[in-house]
N, C-alpha and C positions, 0 to 999 in steps of 0.2 A: 151406185153411189161412190164405191171405192175407186172406180175408173175415173169418174169426174173429179174426185179429190186429187188424184195424181196429175191430171191435166191442169188443174188450177195451180198446183204447186210448181209445176214446170213453167207455167205461164208467169207467175209472179217472180220466179227466179230469173226469167228473161227481162222482166221489168227492172229488177234490181241491177242488172248490168247497165241500165240507162239512168241510174241514180236514185231509185226508190230505196228507202230504208225503213226499218221498223222503229217505232210504231207507225202504221200506215195511217195517213190523214184521209178520212172518209168525209167528203162533202155531200150532204144529203139535201134533197129538195123536199118541198112540202108534200107533193103527191105521194112520195114513198111513205111518209108518216101516216097519211090518210089511209093507205091501202094495207098497212101492217099494224093497226092498232091492237089486234088480237094475237099478234105473233111476238116472240122474244127476238127483237131485232138485233140485239148485241150478239146473242147466240148464233144467229144466222151469219153475221159478219165473221165471227171467229171460225165457224166451220168451213165457210167458203174460202177464206184466206189461209186456213190451217195455222193460225196463230192467235194468241190472246192479246197481242200488242196491236190494238186498234184504237184509234182516236176519232170518234164521230164528231162532226162539226156541222154547223148550220149558219147561214148568213143572216143578217138583219132583214134583208128583203124577203127571204123565205118565211121568217117569223111574221113579218107584216102581212104577207099573203094569207097566212093562217088566221090572223086576227080579222082580216077583211071578210073572210068567209063566215065569221061568227058575229057579224054586226046586226043581224036581223033579230026580230023579237023572239022567234023560235030557234033556240040554240041547239045545234046538232051535238049529241054526245060524242060522236066520232071525232068532230073537230075539237072538242074540249079535251079529249083524251090525247089527240095528236099535239095540241098546244102544251099539255102537261109533260108529254115525253120530250118535246123540243126544248123545254126549259132545262132538262137534265144534260143536254149536250153542250159542248164548248161553243161559245158564240164567236163566229168569224166576222170581224168588223170590216165590212166592205166600204164604208165611208159614203154610202148613198143616203143622204138625208131626205126625209119626207118633204121638207119645206123647199129646199133648193133644187135638188136633181133627183126626183124619184124615178126609179127604173123598174121595169118588169122583172119577174123572176128569171126569165131566160137571159136577158141582158146582163143581169147581175152575175149569174153564174159564168157567163163568157168572160166578163171583165175580171172576175177573180181568178179563173183558171188561166186565162191568157191576158195579163194585164197590159202588155205592150203591143198586142195584136200581131205578133211575129210567128204565131203558130207553134208556141212552145209552152208546155206546162212547167212554168218556172218553179213553183213550190211543190211539185210532185203530189198532186191530189188525186185520189181515187174517187171518181164521180159516181154517185148513186142516184139514179133518176129514172122515172117512168115515162118521161117525155121523149118520144122517138125523134122529134125534130132536133132537140138538144143533143141527143146521143149521136145523130148523124153529123151535126155540126162539129162535135168535139172529136170525131174520128180523125179529122185533119190536124188536130193539135197533138203535137209529139212531146213526150209519150203520155197517153192518158188511158188508164184502165177504166172500163165502164161496167157498171153493175146495175141490175134491175131485178124485180120480183115478178115471178110468174107462178100462179097457183101455189102460193106459200113456199116457193122454192127460190132461193137467191142464185142468180145466174151471173157468171163472170164472162163477159164477151171475149172472144179471141182477139189477139193483137191485130190492130188495123194495118193496112199496107204501108201507110206513112211511118208508123212506128217500127214496122218490120225492116223497112229500108234504113231507118236511123240506126237500128241495132246492127245491121250488116256493115254500115260505115264505121261504127265504133269498133266492131271486131276486126275489120280490115286495118284500121289505124293502129290498133294494138299489135296486130301481127307484123305490120311494117315497122313499127317502132322497135320490135324485138330483132328484126333482121337488119335494117338499114341504120337506124339512128343510134343504136348502142355503140358501134365503133366510134362515131363522132363524139359521143359523150365521153368515152374513155380518152380520146385525144384531147378534148377540152380540159379534162382533169389533169392530164400530163402537162399541158400548157400552163395551167394555173400553178402547179407545183414548181415549174421552171421559173415562173415569175416570182414566187415566194423566195427561191433560192437566190435569184439575182438581186431581189430587194434586200436580202440579208447582207450581200456583199457591198452594198452602196454606202453612202455616207451615214453618219449617225443621226442626221436630221430626217432620215426616211427618204432621201433622194437617191435615185439611181445614177450610175455613171452616164453622163451625157443626156439626162432627162430630168423632168420635174418630179417633185415629191408627190406621193399619193396619200397624204394624211387625211384628206377629205373623204376618201372612199371608205366604205364600211369594211371592217375586218371580217374575213371569212372564217367560219369555225373549222377547226381541224378535226378530221375524222379520227375516231378512236380506233386503235389497232388492237384487235383481240388476239391474244396469244396464250401460251401456257401460263397458268397462274401458279404463284409460289405458295408455300405453306403458310398457315395462319401464324403471324408473328407471336400471338399470345400462347400458342400451343407448342412452340419450338423451345427446346431447352437452351438456357443462356450459355454462351461460351465462357469457359474458365479464363481467369486473368493469367496472362503469361508472365512468368518470372523474368526479372532483368537479366540479360545475357551477360556472362562473365567476359571481360575484355581479354583478348588473346595475349600470350606472353610476348615480351619484346624480343625481337631477333638479336642474336649475338653479333658482336662486332666482327667483321670479317677483315681479311687482309686487304690492304689497298690494292687496286688493280695495277697490273704491270703496265709500264709505259709502252706505247706502240713504237714500232720502228721509226727512226727518223726524228724522234723527239729527244730533247736533252733533259736528263734527269737532274733534279736538284741534288747538290752534294749533301751527303749525310755524315754526321759526326761518328767517328769510330773511337770506341773506348780503348785506352792503352792497356795492353795485357801485361800483367806482372810476371817477370821471368824469375824463376827460382835458381839459386846458385847450387852447383853440384858440389858436395863435400868430397875432398881428397882423402886418401888413406893415411898419409904421413903428415907430420907437422911442417916439414920442409915444403911439402907440396902446398900446404896451406899458406906458409909464409911467402913462398915464391908466387903462389897465386895471388897472395895479398899484395906483395911488392909489385907483381905484374899489374895488378889492378890499380895500385897507386901510381905507378909510372904512367899508366894509360890515362889516368885522370889528369896527371900533370901535363902530359902531352896534349890532352884535349884543351886544357886551360891555356897553355902557351899558344895554341893555334888560334883560339878564339880571342885572347887579349890583344889589344892593339900595341904596336911597337912604341916604346918610350924614346924621346929624343936624347941625344948624347949630352953629357954635362950635368945631368940631374943626380 
């Protein structure tokens, strides 16, 4: 039992690579309900898939098939128990009305699992059925896990060859994407950044130099750059207010610069120096000096005074 559980886990992990997600959608046919009336069906699903995230579903046509088996006068208690259990499951509306286009249970299951007939399980259903023809037909629909009951044991079929090929293609595409397409993606990002810088250098109307504007194009979101984060501003101590700086003292007046050679200096006014008279030892010396000075003054006046004409 433990070995089988590991195999089923690995198998469902492979189906998850092809798009299956929990909770798994289990599409059940009427024959499974008729064969498991005495079993805990939900517990079997959880043990087989190793998860409690299961969602059992049943189509309208499968419910109609159960009611058709209970139309006779002698009602079978097994069919009544199957109908009561089917009412607890989620109803999958297939859209096949009884009046307009009634379909058999097989046709209904094929149309729900592969609605467009392209061999693809679009809504990722896990099909639970006892019908061997239906299981053989659904093996070609990619990807479809198949389950059935044998001797009160729920069995999960191994992956079909079509699903295995699809998984190999998916893994190969991811491998090539990591080797080949990643440099192209980086180059495309660099081109986009260059276009943004060139758009910023254009006109204010959003037009580039020599090209039309791109206002109609949607704006691309800028990627956030993650770097070192700063401290919390609420936990940081507030800085103290700085005192106003004292203005520096004014420089003292300096002497005017000397004139360069070859330039003419402006004339400067010279103050007259006062000459002191020397005192002589004797009076005669002083008189003589005084007379001398008087004569000198008279001589200076005579020299400066103009000559008077004769007869005055």
